[in-house]
N, C-alpha and C positions, 0 to 999 in steps of 0.2 A: 222813623224806624219802625218796621213792621212788628206786630205783636208776636212774641214767642209762644209756642204752644205750652199749655200748662202741663208739666210732667205728671201732676196728680191725675189730671184727666186722661193723659196718655196711659198711665199705669192703673187707672181705675181706683185711685186712693182718695180718701176724704181728707180735706185740709185740716191742719191742727186747729183745735178750738181756741177762741180768743176769750180771755177772762171777761166776765160781765163788769161793766163800769156802773157804779151806783149813781142814781140821778142826783144832780146838784140840789142842795136844799135852797129853798127860796125864802124861808123865814129867817129870823135872827138866830144867831148861834150863841148859846149860853155857855160860859166857862165857869168851872168851879174854882175856888181859890187855889187849890193845890194841883190843879190840872196843868199838864205840860202844854205849852202853846202849840197849836196846830197850824201848819202853813195852809193857806187856802188851796184847795184841790184844783189841779189844772188838768182837764180831760185830755189835752193834747199829748201829755206825757204818757198816758195809758195807751193812746192810739199808736204812739211811736213805738212803744214796747211791744205791742201786739204785732205791728208790721214787721219789726225786726225778727221776731220769732218765725213768722210765716216765710220770710226770705231765707232764713237759715235752713228751714225744712226743704224748701225748693232746691237750694244748693246741694244739700245732701243727696236728694233723689237724682239730680242731674249728674252728680259725681258718680253715683252708683250706676246710672245708665251708661255713662262714658266708660266706666271700668268694665262693664259687661261687654261693650263694643270692642274695647281693646283686647280683652281676653279672647273674644271670638276671632278677631283679626289675627292675633298671634297664633291661636290654635289652627286657623285656616292656613296660615303661612307654613307652619310645621307640617301640616297634612300635605299641602301642595309640594313642599320640598321632598317629603317622603315618597310621593308619587314620581317626581322627576328623577330621584336617585334613591332607590330603596336600600342601597348598601352594597355589600360585596356580591359580584355576579356569581351565578351558579354554573351548572354544566353547559357545555356547548349545545346549541340547538340548530338543526338544519332548518332553513327557512326558504320558502319559495314564494315569489310574487308572480301571480298569474297574469297573462296578457289582459290588458284592459282594466286592471285594478286601479281604483282611485286611492287617494291618500287615506280616505276614511276606511276603505276596504283593508288597506295595509295595516292601519291602526288596530282594527278589529282582530285581524289575524295575529298581530303581534301580542295583543292581550290574551287571545285564546291559547297561544303557544307558551304563555308565561314569560315572554321576553320583556314586556313592559307590564306595569300594574294597572294602567288605566288608559283606555283608548281615548276618552274625552279629553283628559289632560294632555295626551300626546297631540291631539288636534290643536289645542290651545298653544302648545309649544311650537308647532309648525307655523301657526299664524304669527306668533311673536318673533320667532327666530328665523323663519323661512325654511324651506325644504319641501321636496316633493314637486310634482309626482315622481315616483320611483320606477326604475326600469324593471321589466319582467325578467325573471331568471332565478337561479339558485344562488343563495348568499351564504358565505362562510363568515366566521368571526362574530356570531351573535350568541348570547348566553342568557340563561334564565336570570330574571331580576336585574336586567341591565339598566344603567342610567339612560335617559332618553337622549342625551347628547351623544353618548357612545353609539346608540342605535342609529341615529341620524347620520353620524359620520360613516358608519359601515354602509348604510343604504345609499348615501350620496356617491360613494365610490363605484357603485354599480355591481352587478352580479359577478360572481367568480367565473373564471373561464370554464367552459364545459369540461367535465371529466372525460378523458379520451383514452382510447387504446391505440398504441402505436402499431403501424402495419407497414413493413418495408417490402417494396417490390423492386427488385434490381433489374437493370437493363438486360434485355436479351432472353427473358423467360418466354417459353411457349405458353399459349393460353391454357393448355392442360396443366402446366406447372403452376400457373397463377391460380387456377381453380383449386388445386390441391392446397396451395398456400392459404387461400381464403378460408377453406374448411378447417385447416389446422389452426389458424389464428382466431377464428370465431366458431368455436364448437357448437354454439346454439343455432347456427345456420343449417337448415336442412339441405342435404345435397340435391334432392329432387327440385326443391324450390330454387336453388342457385342455378341449376341447369335451365329451368323454365325462364328465369330472369335473363340469363345470358342469351337465350335463344330468341327472346322477344324484345330486347333492347337494341335499338338501331341508331348508331352514331350518324352524324350528318354526312360524312364522307364514305360511309359503307355503301357498296353497290346495291342497287335495287334487287330485292329478292334474297339477299344474303343474310344468313344468321350467324356468320362467323365473326367473332370479336377479335380475332388475331390481329395484333398491331394497335388496337385501340385501348387496351388496358394499360394506361401510361405508367411507366416505372418511376416510382417516387416513394418518399416516406409519407404516409398518411396518418393523420390523427382522427380516428373515428370516434364520434361522440358515444359515450357510454350507452345512451338510449338507442343507438343504431347498431350496436355490435351484433345483434341477431337479425338485422334487416338486410337481406341479400340485395334488394333493389337499391338501398341507400349506398351500400359499399360499391356496387358496380357503377352507379351514377356518379359517385365521387371520383372514380378513376377515369371515367369517360369525360367528365368535366375538366379534369386536369389535362387530358389529351387535347380537348378543344381549345383550351387556353394557350397551350404551347404551339399547336398547329397554327392558330391564328397569329401568334407572335412571329412565327417563322415564315408565314405566308404560304403554308401548304395548300389552302383552298385555291390559290392563284398559281399553282405549279405549272400548268400548261403555258402560261405566259412567261413565268420566270425561266422555264427550261426550253423555251422555243429554240430549236436548232441544236440542243444539247445531244440529242440522239439522232442526228441527221434529219431525215424527213419525217420521222416518227413523232407523233404528239404524245407527250407524257402527261397522263391524267394525274390528279392529286392522289388517287388510290395507288397508281403505279409508282409514283414518287415515294409513297409510304412503303411499298414493297422493296424498292431500292434501299430505303433507309434501314429496313430490317436486314437486308443482305450486308450492308455496311456494318451494322451493329455486330453481326456474327463474325465478320472477318477482321475488322480493325482492332488493334490492341493499343495503339498510340494515337494521340489526337491529330498529328500532322498527316497521318495516312488516310484519314477518313475522306477528305475531298478528292484525294488521288484515286482511291478505290471507286468512288462515285464516277470519276472520269473513265476508268477502265470499263465499268459496267455500261455506261452510255455509249462509249466507242464501240463496244461489241454489239450492242443493240443496233446501232447505226449500220454496222456491217452485216447484220443478220447472223452473227455467230453465236454458238452456245456459250453460256456464261461459265460453265464448268466450276461452279462454287460448291465445295463439298458440304458446307453447312446446310445447304438445301437438301442434300441427300440424307443427312442425319435427321432433318425434319421429316422427310418422307418415311424414314425408319422409326421415328419417335424414340430414338435411342441417343444417349449422350456417350459418345465414344471418342477416344483420342486418335484413332486411325480407322480407315475404311478398308475392307477386304474387296477383292474383285467381285465377289458376290454382291456385296453392298452397293457397289458402283453400277451394277446391272439392274437394280430394283426398278420395276416398272411403275413409275409414279410421275404425275405432272410436275412434281417438285424436284425430280432428278434432273438438274441442269447440266449433267454430264451427257444425258441422252436427249433431252427436250430443248428445243430452241426457245429463246425469249425468256421473259420473266416467269417465275412461279405464279400460280393463280391467285395467291394471297400472300400477305406478309408471312415470314417464317418465325417471327418473334415480336416482342414489344420493344421497338427502338426508343432510345432516349433522345433528348433534345439535340445533342451534338450530332447524332447520326441523321436526324431529320434535317438539320441545318446543312450538313454536308451533301445530302441528297439533292437539296435545292440550290446548292452553290458548289458545283464540281470544280476542281482545279483545272486550269488549262493544261493540256498535254495530249500527246498522241499514243499514250501507253495502251497496250492490249493485254499485258500480263503483269502479275506481281507474285513474288515468292518471299516467304518468311526468311529473314536474313540474320536475325540475332535473337537471343533468348528474352530480350526485353519486348519483343513483339513487333519490331520494325520490319517493314517490307521493302524489297527491292523492286522497282518498276522499270519495265522495258517494253518496247514495241516489237522486239525481235523474238521469234520463236526459238531460235538457236541460242540467243543470249539468255532467254528464260531457262532453257534446259541446262545451260552451263551454271546458272545461279542455283538451280535445284541440286545439281550434283555437288556443288560447293557446300551448300547448306547441309546436305546429308553427310558429307565428309567431316564437317565440323560438329556433327551431332545435334544440329538445331532441330531436326525432326527425323 
């Protein structure tokens, strides 16, 4: 068995003194008559007594050392526990983890913000219980003086969804109306900056040299991140990205192939198909009419006839009206399809996905005319001019328009 260290040496103490033992007499011992008999002295008994005293002293010191160690361990345990869970949490604290932050960086930030009490102990906690690295972003649900288990639970769930501002763009808006809506929804956007962004942003299907975003600002409900509400470029990019996703889904970039023969010998480009979609958006009121209106447009294009769509005249006037005067119908504009042959030069609004789908998938039929036939917005379709005129007179007589 190896020798144990001497606790006296460890603590720098002197061992207890052993009583001196007198030397054994070598000569004869004389007793007086009245003396009490004396047992012969045995030095081993003295040695044993001295050894027993030394052992007792050593045990006392060892027990004292052990007691100190126990106290230290118990105290350390209470301290660590207080670091792991300091008690009742305090006020809520906004906390952000930056991109590229390590678990150690996060621990330091948590301590700095007062969410945890000790970054080092937090590091030990992660090593023992697992956790991290944590996602970058903004976190909710963290409080001053939180327990480390509660903090890890929040961080492991990931950052809160970005705070956003809702922004609704309905189908059929003109680009001028969408611009006004953006400025109304995001007052911190500078109008001049928005104009510059709109003039310098070029969607994939936009004709070369064009700066007109008509038709490309896709109608939808957007959630704009709080950090981007004053950023005109981010808002416009988000709308054009939505258009790109929908156009790809519907096959708009392949319009020439999808619509081969739809307009007779004419080749319909993707941009022209978008123009047709915008005309459909302005004319159709019910879903079943959209592909039929598309067919009327392509049939007229194939015959080289004017489209005669009043919505394009309203676009030329940049006025929202329920009826057109004779003066309105005579406006000299490439958008006046009552006077100009073929398609308008650009879309006349922002069409939704249903209208884009209809433009790429016209219904089969030989119709050349349509007229509103009820207050729900349904149209009557015919290939006969005289039948069309009869339907117009009937609708007027019934007060449809």
